[in-house]
N, C-alpha and C positions, 0 to 999 in steps of 0.2 A: 846636421847638414845633409841634405839629400843630393846625390848627383844623378843627373839624367843623361842618357846617351841615346842617340838615334840608332835603332837596331835595323840592320839590313835584313831583307827576307831570307829565310833559311832555305837550303835546297830541299826539294821534295823527299819525304821519307826520313828526314833528320829531325829528332825531337831534342829539345833542351829542357832539362829539369833543374829547378832551383833546390839546392840543399843548403841548410844553415851551417855556415863555416864555424859557428861558435861551439859546435859539438866537440871539437878537438882543441878549443882555446882554454888554457889554464890562466887563471887570474889569482892574484894574491890578495886575500881579504882576511880580516881577523875572524876566526870562528873556532868553535870547540866541538868535539865529537864525544858523546857520552855513551859508554858501554857498561851496563851494570852500575857499579859504584866508582868506576874509573873514568877519568876525564883526560882526553888527548887533545893536545894543541894542534890546531889546523894550520897548515902552511899554504897549500894551494887547492883550488877546487875548480871544477868544470861542470858541464851538464852531464857528464858521464862517470866521473870519478872524483874522489877526494884523496888528498895527500896529507898525512898527519905525521907529527914527530913521534917516534917510538923510542923513548929513552930506556936505559937499562933498568931503571927503577920501575917502569910500567910493564905489566904482563903483555906478552905478545898475543896478537889476535889468532883465533883458531883458523887454520888453513882449510881451504877446499869445502867450506860450508857456509851457508848464508848466516849473516850476523845482524840482528836488529839493533840499530843504533839511533841516537837522537842528535841532530845537528842544530847548533844554536848560532845564529848570525845576528849581528847588531847593525842597524842602519838608522842614523839620525836619532839615536836614543831609543829606538824601538827594537826589541828583541824578537826574532822570528825563530820558532822551533819547528824543525822538519823531521818527521819520522820516516825512516827508510831502511831497506835491507841492503847489505853490502857483502862483497867477497874480498878477503884480504889477499894481496899479492906482494911479492918481494919488490923492493924499490931501491933507492939509493941508501947508502949506510945511514942508520938512524932515522929512516923514514919508512912509512908503510903506505902503499897505494891501496885504496879501498874502492873497487869497482862497484858501481850502483847496480844492484841486481833487481830491485823492486822498489818503485816509488809511486806515490799517488799523483793523480793529475794536478791537484792543487799544489803539492810540494814541488813537483817538476816545474810548474809555472813560476813559482817563487824563486827557485834556484836559477832558472833561466833569466829572470829579471835581474838577479844580482850580477850574473855574468854580463848581461847587456849593460848595466850601469857602469861596471868596472871597465868595459871595453869602449863604449861610446860616450858614456856620461849622461845619457838621456833615455827616457821611455818613449815608445811610439805613441803618437796622438791618435784620437779616434778616426781622423780623416785618413791618416796613414794606414791604419788597419783596414779601413773601407776600401782604399785603393789597392790593397794587396801588396804593399811595399814590404811588409814584414812577414808575409806568410810563405810557407814552404810549399813546394810542389808535392802533393800527396802521393804516396806510393801506390803502385798499380793495384796491389791487393787491397789497399785501404782507400782507394779513390772513391769520392762521393759521386753517386749517379748524377748525370746531367738532368737539368730540369727542362722539360718540354715547354716551350713558350709558343703557344698557339692561340686557341680560342678561349682558354681558361681565364687569362687576365681580362679579356673583354666581358666574359660572364660575370666576373667579380665587379668590374666597373658598372655593368648594367644593373646588377642586383643592388649595388650601393646607390646608384641614381634613383632606382625605383623606391628603395626605402626612404631616401631623402624626400622624394615627392610625396610619399605617404605621410611623412612627418610634417611636412609643410601644410598639407591639406588638413590633417587632424588639428594642428595648431590654429589654422585659420578658422576652422569650424568652431573650436572652443572659444576663440575670440568673438565670433559672431553670436554664439549662445550667450556669452557674458554680456554682450551689449544689448541683446534683445529679450533676455529672460532672467528671472530671479528664481533661484532654487532654494526651497525652504530648508532650514537646518534640520527640522524634524516635523513630522505630520502624522495624524491619526484620524480615523473616523470617530466622530463624537455624537452623543445623543444624551438628552436629559435622563437622569436616574431618579427613581423614587424608592424609598425604603419604608416599609410598613413595620411599626413596632408595637409591641403589646403595652397595654395600659393597666393590666390586672395581673394578679398571681393566678396561675392555673396551669393548663396544659393545652397543646395544640390539638385541635380536633382532627379526627381521621380524614375529613373530606377537604384537606388543604390541597391547593392546586399543585401540579407537578412542574419541575424545572423544564424549561423549553416551551411551555404552553404560551399561546398568544391570547391576550385578553382584550376584550372591547370595553368601552366605557360602561360602568354599572355591573360588569360581570363579577360574580362571587370569586374571592381569592382564598381567604383563610378565616378561621373562627377559633377563638379562645374560650375554653371551658373553665369558668371560675368555680372552684369548690366552695368558696365562701358565699358566692352569689347564689349558687344552687341551694346551699343549706338555708340561707335566709328565705328564699322563695318557698321551700317546703314548710318552714316554721310559720310563715304568714298564711299559707294555705291551710294548715292545720288549725290555726287560731280562728280563721274564718269559718271552717266547718264546725267547730265547737259553738260559736255564736249562733249559727243558723239552727242548731239543735235546741238551743235554749231561747225560743222565741217569746217566752213569757216575761223575760226581763225587758222592762220598758226601754232601757238605754242600749239594748243590743243593736238596734238599727243604726245609731250613730257610730258605734264601734265598728260595725261591719263596713261602713263607708270609709273609715280611716284605714282599716286593713286592706280594703280594695285599692285604695290610693297607694299604699306601700307596695302592693303587688304590682301595680302598673309602673311605678318607678323602677322596681327591680327588673321588670320585663324590658323597659327601655335600656337599662344598663346591659342586659343580655344582648339586645339587638346591636348595641354599640360595639360589641365584641366581635361582630361579623365584619369583615373588611372586604370592600369592593373596589374594582379598578376605576380610576378617574381619567384614564387615557387609553389610547391604543398602544399597548405596550407588549413586551415579551418578558416572561419570567426567567431571570438568570440565576436565582437562588431561592430556596424555600426550606423552612425548618422541617425536620422529619416529623410525622405524626406522633402524638402522645409525648412530645418533648416538653418538660416542665419549663415555664416561662415566668418572668417577673416583669414589672414596669420597666421599659426601656429595652427588652429583649427583641432582637431582630426576627421578624416572621417571614417576610417576603421582600425580595429585591427585584425591581422592575426597571427596564430600560425602554425608552420610547422607540417605537418602530414605525411611527407615521412618516409619510413622505415629507411632511413639512417640519419634521423634527431632526431628521438625519442631516448632519453638517460634517464639514472637515476642518479641523483646527490645524493651522500651520504656524510655525515659529520662524520669524525672520529677524534679522538684525535691524536695529533702529535706522541705520543708514539706508537699507533696502526699503524699509517701511515708508520712507519719504517718497518713493516712487510708485506706491501702491494706493489705489483709491477704489471705492465700491464700483462694481460693474466691469472691472478688468477681467479679461479671459484668462483661464488657467487650465492646466491638465493635471488630473489626479490619477495615479496608478496605485491601486491597493497592493499590499504585499501578497505575493503568490499569484498575482495576475499579470499577464503580459500586455493587456489592453488598457490603454489610457482612457479616462472618461473626461468629457468636457465639463467645465465648471466655471463659475464666475465669482468674483470677490463679493461677499455680502457685507462685511464690516472689517474695519481695522481697529482693534481694541488695544489702545495704549494703556488704559487703566483696566486691570483684570478684576472682575467681580466674581468672588467665589460663589459657585453654584453647584448643587449635586449633579454630576454628569460623569459619563465615561469618556475620557479623551486624554489630552496631554497634561492639562493643568498649567500652572504658571511656572515659568523659569526666569531667573534673574538675568537681565541683560538682553531679553528678546521681547518682540512685540507679537501678539497673537493675531493672526489673520483668519477670519471665519470665511469659509468657501461654501457655496451652494452648488450641489451637483445637478447638472442638467440631464434629466432622465430618470429611469427607475432606480430605486435604491433598496428594493426589497431584500436583495441577497447580501447587502453590505452588513458587516458585523461591527458594531461599535467597539472601539479599542484596537482595531486592526491598524498597524502602521501603514503609511502611504508615502509615496514620492510625489512631490508637488512642484510644478513649474508654473510660474506666474509670468504672463507676457507683459512687457513694459508698454 
C-alpha cells in the first residue's frame, strides 16, 4: 500500500534527501552462514550486517580481518546463495555480529529484496520504480549528471520521421515495381553453338584456326591428317607409275583407270577432312596442332556471333509466364555493366527443345523466355549472366 501526501514548498536553500531506512532494519529470517567447513545458524540480518549464533562447540570467527563467507537463504522452496566478505564483531552472549565489508551488486540487491519482503511483504512493481517511489536520493559524490533536454530530442524525432518516410517510399516503390514488372529468376546471353569432330584416325594439322578468331561462312577452320589415308594414296600412286612403265601389257590401260578411280576416291576423303565454317561464328575452343585424334574427337567449338543469332534466355515462374507474350518490352542488364539495354520478348517456350547452344539450359519448375535485344550485340559474350525486367 502506498501513502501519498501533499508536500508544501520548502524554504529556499533547504534540500531534502531520501535515504532508505531499511539499512538499519533487522529482520528475522531462516538462513545459514558457511565459513570453510563450518555452518553457523543465522538469527537476524539486515542490509549491512548479519547476526549468527556462536555456540561453544563452533570455532570463533577471526577478529579484525575480512572473512569470506557464503550465506544461504530459502524463499518459497528456492535457495539463494550469496557470497560476501564480513568483519566479526562482539555482540550479545552466544551471538556474533558480522558486518558486511564487501558484497557484489547482485548479492546486495538480493539481500535488500529479502529485507523488503520481511518488512513490507511485497516487491515494487515496474510502475513504482518508474515513478521513483522506491529509489534513494543519490549521494552528491555519486550523483548522476543531469541530462540536457533541448534540441536533441527534436533531432531524434526528426531523424526517426525521415527514416520512416524513406521506408514508406521504398515500400511503395517496391509494390509499384511488383505490379508493373516481372523480374526473371535467372538470365544469360545465349547463342547457338557448333562443335566440329573428327571422322578419321590421325592428327590435327598445324594450320588449325586459333581461339578467339572470327570466322565467316566457308572460311577454313581445321584439317585432320590421316596416316592410313596418306599411306593408301602413296601405294595407289606407286601402282599407277608401274603400270605406266609397262605399256606393252594389253590390259594395263584398264588397270590404270581403276587405280586412278581409287586415287580420286582417296582424294575426296582427304578433302572431307578439311573443315570449314557454316556460319558467322567465333572460335571458343580449338585442339592444339599435331594432337592425335580418333573418330568423335572434338576439333573446334564455335558460337554464333551474328546479330540475328544473339538472344537472351530468361527463366520465370509458370505464374509469371501467364502475363508474358511476344512483343512485350523488357530491360536487359548484362553482368558487369551498369547500363540496361532495351529488348522485347521473342518467344515463351513452355516446352524446352534441347539444342546445342551457350546459355542457361532447362531448369525444372521454370519457363524459358527468349528475348531479342534492340540494337548492336557485337560486344555481348554468350554465357554472360544478366538481369532481366519484363514490363507487364
